[in-house]
C-alpha positions as CSV (number, residue, x, y, z in Angstrom):
1,M,-14.0,-11.5,5.0
2,P,-12.3,-8.1,5.2
3,A,-11.0,-6.3,2.2
4,N,-7.5,-6.8,1.0
5,H,-4.7,-5.3,3.0
6,P,-3.3,-2.2,1.3
7,R,0.1,-3.9,0.8
8,K,-1.6,-6.6,-1.3
9,T,-3.6,-4.0,-3.2
10,I,-0.4,-2.1,-4.0
11,R,1.6,-5.2,-5.1
12,N,-1.3,-6.4,-7.3
13,A,-1.6,-3.0,-8.9
14,I,2.1,-2.6,-9.6
15,A,2.4,-6.1,-11.1
16,S,-0.7,-5.5,-13.3
17,R,0.8,-2.2,-14.5
18,I,4.1,-3.8,-15.5
19,A,2.4,-6.7,-17.2
20,T,0.0,-4.5,-19.2
21,P,0.8,-4.4,-22.9
22,L,1.4,-1.0,-24.6
23,S,-0.6,0.4,-27.5
24,D,1.7,-1.1,-30.1
25,G,1.4,-4.6,-28.6
26,S,4.8,-4.6,-26.9
27,Y,5.5,-4.7,-23.2
28,W,7.2,-2.5,-20.7
29,T,9.9,-5.1,-20.2
30,P,11.3,-8.2,-21.9
31,A,9.4,-10.2,-19.2
32,G,6.2,-9.4,-21.0
33,E,3.2,-10.5,-18.9
34,R,5.2,-12.8,-16.7
35,V,5.0,-10.6,-13.6
36,F,4.1,-12.1,-10.2
37,S,2.6,-10.1,-7.3
38,S,4.3,-12.3,-4.7
39,K,7.2,-14.6,-4.7
40,P,6.4,-18.0,-6.3
41,T,7.7,-21.2,-4.6
42,T,9.6,-22.2,-7.7
43,I,10.4,-20.6,-11.1
44,D,10.3,-22.7,-14.2
45,P,13.2,-21.9,-16.7
46,L,10.5,-21.5,-19.3
47,E,9.1,-18.6,-17.3
48,L,12.3,-16.6,-17.6
49,P,12.7,-13.7,-17.9
50,C,10.1,-12.8,-15.3
51,I,9.5,-10.2,-12.6
52,V,8.5,-10.7,-9.0
53,V,7.0,-7.9,-6.8
54,R,7.9,-8.4,-3.1
55,T,7.2,-6.6,0.2
56,L,10.4,-5.9,2.1
57,D,9.0,-4.1,5.2
58,E,6.7,-1.3,6.2
59,T,6.8,1.4,8.9
60,I,3.6,2.8,10.4
61,E,2.8,6.0,12.2
62,E,-0.6,6.6,13.7
63,T,-2.2,10.1,13.5
64,G,-5.3,10.2,15.6
65,V,-8.5,11.8,14.4
66,S,-11.0,10.6,17.0
67,E,-11.7,7.5,19.0
68,F,-13.7,6.2,16.1
69,C,-11.4,7.0,13.2
70,T,-7.6,7.0,13.0
71,Y,-5.3,7.6,10.0
72,R,-2.2,5.5,9.7
73,R,0.7,7.0,7.7
74,R,2.6,4.1,6.1
75,E,5.9,3.8,4.3
76,L,6.1,0.5,2.4
77,R,9.4,-0.8,0.9
78,L,9.1,-3.0,-2.2
79,S,11.6,-4.9,-4.2
80,I,10.7,-5.6,-7.8
81,D,13.0,-8.4,-8.8
82,C,13.9,-8.7,-12.5
83,L,15.1,-12.3,-13.1
84,A,16.8,-13.7,-16.3
85,E,19.0,-16.6,-17.3
86,A,22.7,-15.7,-17.1
87,Y,23.7,-15.7,-20.7
88,D,26.5,-13.5,-22.0
89,D,24.2,-10.5,-22.3
90,V,22.5,-11.0,-19.0
91,E,23.4,-7.5,-17.7
92,D,22.0,-5.9,-20.8
93,V,18.7,-7.8,-20.3
94,L,18.6,-6.9,-16.6
95,D,19.2,-3.2,-17.4
96,D,16.4,-3.3,-20.0
97,M,14.0,-4.9,-17.5
98,A,14.9,-2.5,-14.7
99,Y,14.5,0.5,-17.0
100,G,11.1,-0.7,-18.1
101,V,10.0,-1.1,-14.5
102,E,11.2,2.4,-13.7
103,I,9.4,4.1,-16.5
104,S,6.2,2.1,-16.1
105,L,5.8,3.4,-12.5
106,E,6.6,7.1,-13.3
107,G,3.4,9.0,-12.4
108,F,1.5,5.8,-11.9
109,M,-1.6,6.2,-9.7
110,I,-2.6,3.1,-7.7
111,P,-6.4,2.5,-8.0
112,S,-8.2,2.9,-4.7
113,I,-5.0,4.4,-3.1
114,E,-4.7,7.5,-5.3
115,D,-2.7,9.4,-2.7
116,A,0.2,6.9,-2.7
117,K,3.5,8.3,-3.7
118,I,5.9,5.9,-5.4
119,E,9.7,6.7,-5.2
120,L,12.6,4.8,-6.7
121,T,15.4,4.3,-4.0
122,R,18.0,1.9,-5.3
123,T,18.9,-1.0,-7.7
124,D,21.1,-4.0,-6.9
125,V,22.4,-6.2,-9.7
126,D,23.6,-9.8,-9.0
127,T,24.5,-12.6,-11.3
128,S,25.0,-16.2,-10.1
129,L,26.7,-18.8,-12.2
130,E,26.2,-21.6,-9.7
131,G,23.4,-24.1,-9.5
132,D,21.3,-25.9,-12.1
133,L,19.9,-22.7,-13.5
134,P,22.4,-19.8,-13.7
135,M,20.4,-16.6,-13.1
136,G,20.9,-12.9,-12.9
137,A,18.7,-10.5,-10.9
138,A,18.2,-6.8,-10.8
139,R,16.3,-5.8,-7.7
140,V,14.7,-2.4,-8.1
141,Q,13.6,-1.0,-4.8
142,F,10.8,1.6,-4.3
143,T,9.1,3.2,-1.3
144,V,5.4,3.7,-1.4
145,N,4.1,6.4,1.0
146,Y,0.3,6.3,1.6
147,Q,-2.4,6.6,4.3
148,S,-4.9,4.1,5.5
149,V,-7.8,4.5,7.8
150,Y,-8.5,2.4,10.9
151,E,-12.1,2.6,12.2
152,G,-13.2,1.4,15.6
153,V,-16.6,-0.1,16.5
154,D,-19.5,1.8,15.0
155,F,-22.2,1.7,17.7
156,G,-24.6,4.0,15.7
157,F,-24.4,6.8,18.4
158,F,-23.4,9.5,16.0
159,P,-24.4,10.6,12.5
160,T,-21.0,9.8,10.9
161,D,-22.1,11.0,7.5
162,D,-21.9,14.5,8.8
163,L,-19.3,14.3,11.6
164,N,-16.7,12.0,10.1
165,K,-17.4,12.1,6.4
166,D,-13.7,12.1,5.6
167,C,-13.4,8.7,7.4
168,D,-16.6,7.0,6.4
169,R,-16.6,3.8,4.5
170,P,-19.4,1.7,3.0
171,P,-22.0,0.0,5.3
172,G,-20.8,-3.3,6.8
173,V,-17.1,-2.3,6.9
174,C,-17.1,-1.4,10.6
175,L,-16.6,-4.1,13.2
176,D,-19.7,-5.8,14.4
177,P,-20.6,-4.5,17.9
178,A,-22.4,-7.8,18.7
179,G,-21.3,-9.0,22.1
180,V,-20.1,-5.5,23.4
181,T,-21.5,-5.1,26.9
182,N,-19.7,-2.0,28.2
183,V,-19.2,1.3,26.4
184,T,-17.2,4.2,27.9
185,V,-18.1,7.7,26.6
186,R,-15.7,10.5,27.4
187,N,-15.8,14.2,26.6
188,N,-13.5,17.2,26.9
189,F,-15.8,19.5,28.9
190,T,-14.4,21.1,32.0
191,S,-16.0,20.1,35.3
192,Y,-17.2,22.9,37.6
193,G,-18.3,22.9,41.2
194,T,-21.6,24.5,42.1
195,E,-19.7,27.4,43.6
196,D,-17.6,28.3,40.6
197,T,-20.0,27.6,37.7
198,P,-19.5,30.5,35.3
199,E,-22.4,33.0,34.8
200,P,-23.9,32.9,31.3
201,A,-22.9,35.7,29.1
202,I,-25.6,38.4,28.6
203,E,-25.4,40.7,25.7
204,H,-27.1,44.1,25.9
205,F,-28.5,45.7,22.8
């Protein structure tokens, strides 16, 4: 099975960061360790206040390196939803949660995606007094800019340790070439006819 998609890695890392206790035993937010890395089907009132880390969308731009290794520049939009019961002080609680989320991610480096840049973009606050469980929500949105690497089939033709060391990954990560019957190899060399083949350069000493 392939490794986790970078989006899942980022959500898990951010959720873990917000849920990590501080040195004095307190937490970044009033939600404590009740932080989910994806939206749960239902939320029990006993789990409030809590935080849900969600993917909104992602844009991708490919930047080619070679036919065997391609960088993909990605911009991921996340919503970190701070949820609380709608008591009289619900906006104060939501502000405390949103502030804790913001400061927890200042300068945070995502493990295994250290080049990711996290930027706060907006916050939406909403309180709903309808339904069986009146709730308030502060949706704190971030963009995460990072790069991922796409590797084609490794046929073992080239010593990638030397030629593509910036793109190499551990053995077994490349696609299995089993079943490949045709391989097209291209180069960028200019074709010459016999009549216009350039003479080799001769240096005189």
